N, C-alpha and C positions, 0 to 999 in steps of 0.2 A: 646686149640683150642675152637673156640665156635660154637657147635652144636646146632641143631634145630631138633624135631619129623618130617619128612616127611611118609605121607601115600600114597604108590602108587593107579595105578588103580586094583589091584587086592584084596586091603585092609593091604598088608605089609606093616609095618611102620619101618622106619630106623635113627637113629643118625646121621644127615647127616653135614659134616662138613663147615663151610663159604664157598665162592667159590665153591661150587658145587652147581648145581642146575639138578630138576626131570624134563627129559623131557619125554610129554606121549602126541604120536600124534594118534589118532585115528581115522578109515576111509580108503580110498582104497591104501593109502601106511600107512603104520604102522609103527613107530616110538617109541622105550623103551629105555631110559638111561638116563644116569646121564653123565654131560657136565660140565667141569671144567672152570670156567671163573677167569683167575688170569693169565696174561698176555697174550698176544698174539700170536698166534690164540688160540681163546677155541679150547677146546678139547671135544671130545664124544665119551665116551665109552657106547657102544653099549647095552642091555641082551640079545643080540643072541638068542630071545624066544619071541612068542606071548602073551605069559600068565603071564610073568614077573618072570618064575623062576630063569632066570639068573641074576638079580638085585644086588643079593647079592656080587656078583664077580664083575658084573660090578662097583658097588661103590667100592671097591676095588681095582681094577684099577686105578679108580680116584683120590680115597686119595694117591694111590702111586704116583701118575702125581704128585697133588698140592704138595706133600711133597717134591717131585724133583726140580719143580719149585720157592716153599719159598724157598729152599737151595739155588738156582742159580741165580733165579733173584731180582731187587729191589723192592721192598713191592711199592704197589699204593698207591700215597699222597695226589692225589684229587689237588694238587696244579696246579692252572692255568700256560698255559707256553706261549700258543700263545696269538694273541691281538685277544682279543674282539673283534666281529663284530660294537658291540654298542660303541666300545669307540671312541671318538670326535678326539682325536688326536694321531697320529703312532709311539709314544711312544710305549716301548716293555711292557709288561704285568709284573705290580706292579711296574710299573714308573709312576709317572704323574706331570705335571706342565709345563713350568716352571711357579712357584710361585714369585709373590715380595711383599716383607713386606718391610715398614720404618722401623728398630730397634729404640727403646728408645734412645736416646741420639742421635742418628746419623740424619744427612741432607740428603744424599743420600740412596733411597731403595738400597735393597741385591734380588739380583735375587736365586731361588735353584729350584732344584727337590725335588719330596716327594720320599722313594723307600718303600716297605713294603716289610718285612724280614721274612717269616718263622721261627716259634719257633716249635719245634715238643713238644709237651706236656704242652706246653703255648699257650699266646696269641699273635696272630703276631706284632710288633712293627714296628710304621713308624719313618724312620730317613728324614733328609734332606741332599742332596749334593749340597755344595755351587756353584754358576756358577763364578760368579763378581756382583759386584753393575752398576748404572746404565750408570757409565765413564768406565767402563771394559768389558761389555757387548758385548760379539763378537757370530758367527755362532758357530766359532773353541770352541770357550770357553764352548757353549750350547753341541757341538760335544763330547767333553773330559769329561765332567760332565753326560754325556750320557752313555757312555762308563765305566766310574766307576762306575756311579749306575746299568747298567746290571753283574759287575764283582762283585759286593760287594750283590747284590740279588743270584749268581750264586752260591757264597761260603756259604751263609746260605742255599738254596735250597738244594746244596753237603750233608750240615751237619743235615738236615731235611730228607734226604732222607736217609743217612746213619743209622740215628737214627730207623725211621720208622721199616726200613729194621731187624734191630739188634732185635728191639721188638717184630715183626712178627715173627722172627727165635725163639727167644728164647720163646716166645708162644707154637712154632709148638713144639719148645722140651720138655718142659713140658708136655705134652700129648700125646707122640707118639705113635702110634699106634700097 
């Protein structure tokens, strides 16, 4: 698991895994501890001391929680699954169109949707889902193509999620504390 060196307010330094952050708020209401930011809700582990002497125990508790979450939760993927507010169509995320093109040697244009499919460890690929020609284009065919596109994208997202989760768990196992 990736680690970084973190120096806290009292000068002590710790090797901290990714997804754990230090919280030090000094003021009328003092707060010192570590927060696990993997999955929701985030969880805070207090030092239970104002001088930072409980920081190591709090970090150990946070690491235990992080390991548990990595074992039980799917890995974060960063794949957008909600419709962007800037998107000009009401199609689901990762689907655009419909597009029209005239294929070489044909007299009638065909219509299709473009679907972006995530590939774990590689570049996403774009594929097209055929709707119909100018002669066969209907609202029903468009809706069928949208449903087919959504299902195709769901399959690829599930594979991506599975691969990302397995990789995250392997990394954790290889550096178990």
